[in-house]
N, C-alpha and C positions, 0 to 999 in steps of 0.2 A: 576400563575395557577398551579395546582397540576400536577406532571408528574410522570411516572412510567417507569422503565427500565426493559426490559425482555431479557433473554438469550434464544436463539433458538437452542443451542446445538453445534454450530460449534467450539466455543472457550470459554468454560465455565470459564476457569481461567482468561481470559481477562475481561469477563463480571463481574466477582466477583471483580476484581481489580477496575474497573470503579465504581461499586456500592460502594465499600469501600471508594474511594476518595470522593464520593458524600455523604457518611455517611448515606446510606439507604440500605435496603435489596433489592434483586432482586424481581421483580414481579413474581407472580405464573402463570405458563403456563405449559401445558402438551403437550409434543411432542413425538410421537411414530411412528414406522414404522410397517405396517402390513406385514404379511407373504409374500404377493406378491410384496412387495416393495412400496406400496402406503404410502404417508405421511399423518399424521393427526396432527392438531394443535388445542388446545382449551385453551383459557384464563380462569383462575380460579378466577378472580376478576372483579369487575365492572370497565369499562373503559369510561363510559359516561362522556363527557366533559373534559377528561384528555389529556395531551400531552404524547404520547406513543413513547418510543424509543426501537427499535428492533435491537439487536446486533446479527449480523449473517454474518460471512465471507462465501465465496462461493466456498471453496475447500474441497472435490471434488465438482465441480460445479453443477452437475445434481441435487442431492438430496437436497443440501443446498439452491440452488436457489429456488427450488420448495417449500421448507418449508417456505422460506421468503415470497413468493407470497401468500401462504395460510394464513400466519399470517397477512399480510397486509389486505387481504380480511376480515379476522375475526375481526380485529381491526376496520376497517371501518364499518362493520356491527354492531359492538358494540357501535357505536356513539362516537368514540374517537374524540377529538377536532383537534389534529394534530398528524400525524404519521411520525416519522423520522426513516429511515432505516440506521442504522450504519453498514457500510460494510467495515471493515478494509482491506480486500482483495476483490477487485472487479473483479470477474471472467469474462473471455472473453474480458478483456480490451485491450489485445494486438491485438485482431481482430477488429481494429477500422477503417479499410479502405479495399477497394477492390483491392487487389494486383494482382489477376488473374481473368480471365473471369469466370463468372457463380459462383462466391463466394458470400456468404452473408456478410453483415457488422454486425457481431454478437453483438458487443458492442451496436450498435443502437437498435437491437432487444430487448435486456434486459433492456436498458434504457427506451424504450417506454412501455415495460411491467410493469416495476416498476411504471411508471407514471399512466398507466391505472388501476393498482391495488390500487391506492389511496395514494401513498407516497407523503407527503407534502414536505419532504426534504430528501436529501441523503447526508450522511456524509461518505467520503472515505479517504483512506490514501495512499499517494504516488501512485496515479493512473498512469498506463503506459503512458497515453497521456491526458494532461489536457483538450484537445479539446473535450473529451467525454462529457463534460458538455453541449456542443452544441446539443447533441442528445435529451436533455430534453427541452421541450417547456414551461412547467409551474412549474415543480418541481424544487426547489432550490437545488443547489449542492455546498457543501463545501468540500474543500480538506485540509487535515492536512498533515504535512511533518515530517518525522522522523529526518530530518536534525539537528534540535536544540539539540536533545539528542546525536546524533553522534558527532557533532562538539565539544562539551564540553569534551567528552571522548578522542577524537583524539588529542586535544590540549594538554592534560595532557600526554597521552601515547607517543606521538612523540614530546615532548617539546624540547628536545635537537636538534633533526633533523630539526624541524621547525625553530629553531633559526639560523641554518646554511643554511637554504634554500635547504636542501637535500631531499625534498619530492616533488614528482610530482603526480598530480591527473590524472588518466587514465579513459577515457570514453570508454566503451566496444563497442560502435558503434556510428555512426554519429548522431543518434536520441537522444543520451544521453549527447551531448556536453553541452547543457544549464544546465542540472543537475550537471554535473561535474564542470562546471565553478562556479556554486553557492557555491560548497564546497571549491573550490580553493581560491575564493575571501575571504572567511571567515577564511581560515586556514593560508594562506601565503601572504607575501608582494608581491612576484613576480607573484603569481598565475600561476605557470607552469602547462601546460596541454599537454597531449598526447592523441591520438585517435587510437583505434584499428578498422581497417576496416575489417569486416568479411563478408563472403558470405556463404549462406546455399543453398544446393541443395534440402534438405529435412528438415522438422522441427527438432529442437533439435540436429542437427548435423552440426558442422562448417566444411565447405569444404576447404575454403581458408581464410588466415588471414594475414594482414599486419599492421605494426605499423607505425604511423605517429607521429613524435616527438622524443625528446631526453630523454631517461630514464636511460642511463648508469651511474652507480655509485650512483643512488638515490633510495630512498624507493618509491615504486609505490603503490598508493591507487586506486583500481578499484572501481568506483562508478556505481552500476547497480541497476535497479529497480526490477529486477527479476533474480534469479539464479535457473533455472529449473533443468537442469541436470549438471550444472557447466561445460559445454563443453568449454565455452570461457576460464574459469580459467585453466582447465586442458591443453588446447591447448597452451595457453600462457606460461605456466610453462614448458611444454615439449620443446617448441621452444626456451627456455631461452631468451625470448624477453626482460626481465627486468634484465638481469645480470649486475653487479655481486650481487647487493643487493637482487634481487628477489622480487616477489609480496608479500607484507607483510600483507595487509589488503584488504578484499573484503567487501564492505558495500552494503548490499542488504536488503530492506524492506521485500523481499520474497525470502528466500533461502530454497528451498524445498528439492531437492535430494542431500543434502550435503554429504551423505555417498558415493557418486560417487567419491568424492575427499578426501576420508578419509586418504589417504597416503600422502597428500600434506601438506605443512607447513603453508600456510597463515592463518591469523586470519579471521574468518567469523563473521560479526556483523549484527544482525537483531533485530527488535523490537518484542515484544511478541504479535503483531497483527497478527502473522502467525496463520493460522487455527489450527495448531497442534505444536506449538513451544515447548511444554513440551514433545513431542514425538520425537524430534530430537535425532539422535544417540549421544552417549557420545563421548567426545573428545578422540582421540587415546592416547596410553600411551607415545609415543615419543613426542607428542605435546599436553600436558594436557591443555594448555590454548588456544586451536585453535578455540574456539567458544565463542561468547558473545551474550547474549540476553538481551535487554533493554526493560523497560516497556514503552508502549505508552499510558497507561491508564490515566495519569494526563492530557495530552492534550485533550483526548476524553472526560474526565469527565468535564473539564473546558468548553468545547463547549456545552456539554449537559446541564450543570447547567445554562448557559446563552443562552437560545434559541433565534432564530432570530425573529424579529418583522418586517414583511414586509407588506407594504400597499397592499390592494387587487388588485390595478391596476398595481402593479409591475409585469412585465413579462420579463423573461430573453430572450434576442434576440439571436437566435441560431447563426446568422452570427457573432455577436460580440464575443460569447463565443469560437469561433474557434481560436481566438488569445489569447495566454496565458496571456499576459499583460492585455488585456481587461477582461478576466475572473476574474483576481484578483481584478480589479477595480470594477467589478460588485459585487463581494463578499464583498468588502469594503463598497460599498454603502448600501448593504443590512444589514450589521452588522458592523458599524463603530467602535463599542466598543469592538469588538472581534479581537484579534490578532491571525491570523492563523499561 
């Protein structure tokens, strides 16, 4: 069945790279903002009976989320056969639980809104918590991981250190242990792992930090799913927690405010699924190679080119999707021919 890929403006360079891998031009769509801030979306081609892919990260969350919702409604009204929301950065994903009284579960709000607006499938990358798939009742959710791109680079970059088992993978918090372990198992024989226990009194500010594990004399790789203000990195470096080798690499699919750590030495690695990867500040003169950006377009293009075929009776059970392993099994059942 014919499909079309549309860029809604949050990351045009990534959308163009995906379309280039597919060997097709981007679809024609007009997106504009009125003087009072209202968003307007209009597709400039026929969508009837087609599979439509809408590429839209959601940072800054407000305007980009709203533009995606309007595009979903427009595509559904234009009689598109299936509508897939490709969301490399899924905003509000870290608000996936109620940690204090009288708080919303914001990730659930946006998941249900996507479903209500007619999204047949959601494709995201390195979501903060895989259990977010459980917030969707009928919409299919696929997760891609930047790990395969990073692993091949790190194996070459730290070839000598890995041969000597002089590398330790560090999880920046308890919730990232599984993610860090997945890197450690693929990089090292011994799979050494350390954990940073951090406490925050207010968002984006680390109040207390402790290191669990042995990192002395080794190269530390911090594996994080999001580097917002780089507070964890800066605090760890100030406290010389990883002396004498120091923190060498920070792997983060979303490294936003990297200019806060512009005077530090670590290499920051991110995929180009960032909403504004091309706008990241240039590396400083003392450390010209302090930043790497890798393309995530091949993985997204592969999954776009081979869409899911799911029986109408197939419904994702929310209770099962709350388990990470079960979520992967459900995705495998839905698309056994696709390797995520």
